[in-house]
C-alpha positions as CSV (number, residue, x, y, z in Angstrom):
1,M,15.4,20.0,62.2
2,A,15.3,22.2,59.2
3,A,11.9,23.3,60.3
4,L,13.4,23.9,64.1
5,A,16.5,25.5,62.9
6,A,13.9,28.0,60.8
7,H,13.8,29.7,64.2
8,C,17.1,30.2,65.1
9,D,17.8,32.7,67.6
10,R,13.8,33.7,68.6
11,A,12.3,32.7,71.5
12,F,8.9,31.6,72.5
13,A,6.2,31.1,75.2
14,G,4.8,28.2,76.1
15,R,2.3,26.2,78.8
16,I,1.8,22.7,80.0
17,V,-1.1,20.9,78.3
18,A,-0.6,17.6,79.7
19,N,1.2,16.4,83.1
20,T,-0.1,13.2,84.3
21,P,-0.3,11.6,86.3
22,A,-0.4,14.7,88.8
23,S,2.5,15.1,91.1
24,T,2.3,14.9,95.2
25,A,5.3,16.8,95.6
26,P,5.7,20.4,94.8
27,D,5.9,20.5,90.5
28,P,8.7,23.0,89.9
29,F,6.7,24.1,86.6
30,D,3.7,25.2,88.5
31,G,3.4,29.0,88.1
32,K,6.3,29.6,86.1
33,A,6.8,31.2,82.9
34,L,8.1,28.6,80.2
35,V,10.4,29.7,77.6
36,M,12.2,27.8,74.4
37,H,15.3,29.8,73.2
38,V,16.5,28.2,69.4
39,R,20.0,29.5,70.0
40,G,23.0,27.5,69.1
41,C,22.4,26.9,65.5
42,D,25.3,26.1,63.2
43,E,25.8,25.9,59.9
44,P,25.0,23.6,58.1
45,A,22.1,22.5,61.1
46,R,24.2,19.9,62.7
47,E,23.3,20.6,65.8
48,L,21.1,23.1,67.7
49,R,21.1,23.9,71.4
50,V,17.8,24.8,72.5
51,P,17.6,26.3,76.4
52,F,14.0,25.3,77.9
53,H,13.6,28.2,80.4
54,V,11.2,27.7,83.7
55,G,10.9,30.8,85.6
56,D,14.4,31.8,86.7
57,D,15.9,28.4,86.1
58,H,18.1,28.7,82.9
59,S,19.6,24.7,83.9
60,R,17.9,23.2,81.3
61,T,19.1,22.8,77.6
62,W,18.2,20.1,74.7
63,V,20.9,19.3,72.3
64,V,19.9,17.9,69.1
65,T,22.0,16.7,66.4
66,R,22.1,14.9,63.5
67,T,23.4,11.6,63.2
68,A,24.4,9.2,60.3
69,T,21.0,7.4,60.9
70,G,18.3,10.3,62.0
71,L,18.6,12.5,65.2
72,R,19.5,12.8,68.8
73,L,18.5,14.7,71.6
74,K,20.2,15.2,74.8
75,H,19.6,16.6,77.8
76,D,22.3,19.4,79.3
77,H,21.4,20.3,82.9
78,R,23.8,22.7,84.5
79,H,23.6,24.3,87.6
80,R,24.2,28.1,88.3
81,D,27.8,28.2,88.6
82,G,27.9,26.4,85.3
83,S,28.7,23.5,86.4
84,A,27.4,20.2,85.2
85,D,24.2,18.3,87.0
86,V,25.3,14.8,88.0
87,L,21.9,13.6,85.7
88,T,22.7,15.4,82.4
89,M,23.3,14.3,79.0
90,Y,20.4,11.9,78.9
91,G,18.5,11.4,75.9
92,G,18.1,9.3,72.6
93,D,18.5,8.4,69.2
94,T,15.4,8.6,67.0
95,A,14.2,4.6,66.4
96,S,12.9,5.3,63.3
97,P,12.5,8.1,60.2
98,G,10.1,9.3,62.1
99,E,7.6,12.3,60.2
100,A,8.6,15.8,58.9
101,G,6.3,17.2,61.6
102,R,7.2,14.3,64.9
103,Q,10.4,12.4,65.9
104,E,10.6,10.1,69.0
105,F,13.5,9.3,70.9
106,P,13.7,6.1,72.8
107,V,16.2,6.5,76.1
108,D,19.5,5.2,75.0
109,A,21.5,2.3,77.2
110,E,24.1,5.0,78.2
111,S,21.0,7.1,79.6
112,V,19.5,4.1,81.2
113,A,23.0,3.3,83.5
114,L,23.0,7.3,84.2
115,F,19.7,6.9,85.8
116,R,20.4,3.4,87.3
117,R,23.6,4.7,88.5
118,E,21.7,8.0,89.9
119,G,18.5,6.0,91.2
120,S,16.0,7.5,88.5
121,T,15.0,4.3,87.9
122,A,11.5,5.9,86.6
123,S,13.4,6.9,83.9
124,V,14.5,3.9,82.4
125,S,11.3,3.7,80.0
126,N,11.4,7.2,79.1
127,T,10.6,8.9,75.5
128,W,11.0,12.0,74.5
129,A,9.4,13.7,71.8
130,M,9.4,16.9,69.7
131,E,6.5,18.1,67.3
132,I,6.4,21.0,65.0
133,V,3.8,23.3,63.1
134,P,5.6,25.8,61.3
135,G,4.5,28.9,62.2
136,K,1.9,27.3,65.0
137,N,3.7,25.4,67.9
138,F,6.4,23.3,68.8
139,V,6.1,20.7,71.2
140,Y,7.9,18.8,73.7
141,E,7.0,15.4,74.9
142,L,7.9,12.9,77.8
143,S,6.0,10.0,78.2
144,R,6.4,6.8,79.8
145,P,4.5,3.2,79.7
146,D,3.7,3.5,83.0
147,G,1.3,6.4,81.9
148,R,3.4,9.2,82.4
149,L,3.3,11.7,80.1
150,F,4.5,15.9,80.6
151,R,3.6,17.8,77.3
152,V,5.0,21.7,76.6
153,E,3.6,23.2,73.7
154,F,5.2,26.7,72.6
155,D,3.2,28.9,70.7
156,L,5.4,30.0,67.2
157,S,3.2,32.5,65.8
158,T,4.5,35.0,68.8
159,P,7.9,35.6,69.3
160,V,8.9,36.9,73.0
161,A,12.0,38.3,74.4
162,P,15.4,36.1,74.6
163,P,15.9,34.9,78.2
164,P,19.2,35.4,79.5
165,A,21.9,32.8,78.2
166,P,21.4,29.3,80.0
167,W,23.8,28.4,82.6
168,G,26.7,27.7,81.7
169,A,27.0,28.8,78.2
170,A,28.3,32.4,76.7
171,S,25.9,35.5,76.5
């Protein structure tokens, strides 16, 4: 968390490094600029808000919170008008201390219930991960036991212009 907080108020371009199996539907990430922006940093770092912009879609924010036993990752999804998406605030807590450079977040029971209720049953076995090599890269990852793997790598060595505020957030 401290390694990520060190990049507060900066934005970084990313690229997809894994997206398997290939989707048969149009992929919302194809051909779009991918930018993460470390912006909602509090002191001391108990929560970080990291919007993940996909082209002109500013609906996604990763919310990383310190807990008594580790870290929590939630995905805050918003509509253009700022209202919450039906699939929002899902994620999980670290199951083990992890490593300084990588933390894994298995899906929590609250998120499993949300996914089942909304018919997103493929997501009930999600594990998300975040990796950081200070000064080099940051990786966001989604994996499933069925072989699904989605990884985006962001170049921390070259900040980019910050994008607009994510939908639902103050400028």
